[in-house]
N, C-alpha and C positions, 0 to 999 in steps of 0.2 A: 597428426595433429595438434599442437598447443593444447598448454593450462588455460583452461578457464578467466576469459582478464578480470578484476580485484571488484572492477566496481559494479560486473556481474550475479558475481561470486556474492557481496555485505547483498544484494536485490533479492538474490537467493535465503539466504538468514533473515533477512527481515521476512520478508513475504511467507516462512513455515513457522514463524511463530505466530500467527494467525491463526485458529481455529479450524478444522479440517483442511487447513492447506499442510499437505508434502510435501518431498520432494519432488516430485515428479510434474504436482501444477505449481509450483516454487519458478522452479524450471520454466516450462510454457510458460508460464505469467509474465514472471523472466525476458525470456525471448520475442513471447509480442510484443510487448511496451517497447524495446528494445530497433522493433517496424514500428510501431503507429507515429502516424504525423502529432508531429509536438504541439501541438495543440491538444487530444488528451493525452498526452501524460499530462497536464500541464495541470491543463482541469479534469485528475485524477488525486493530480498532489496539491492544489489546493481547493478541490471538497475536504481532503485530510485536513489540510489545518484549520480551515473552517469546520470544522465537524469540534477539533480540540477547545479553539478557545470561544467558540461560540454557547456551544450546546453545552450548560447544567444542570446541574438537578435540583430542582424547587425540591424545597428546604423545608417549605408548607406542606402540599400535598404529594412530594416523589413523582413528579415528574418531569420530565423530560423535558427544555425553554432554553431556546434564544434569552 
């Protein structure tokens, strides 16, 4: 068998940066996402993007807010 395609390797590398996610877990998640329905993958991507754009730390009470 050949080597792992670059897009999968990039996703594995990105997932390994998350706390508690090692090589095996990142690989499992990557292959799960590869086979998952488009709607599931899209929902995950949108949720991550919205997290970064819509959630802020309140400068008054230091609570997370949108």
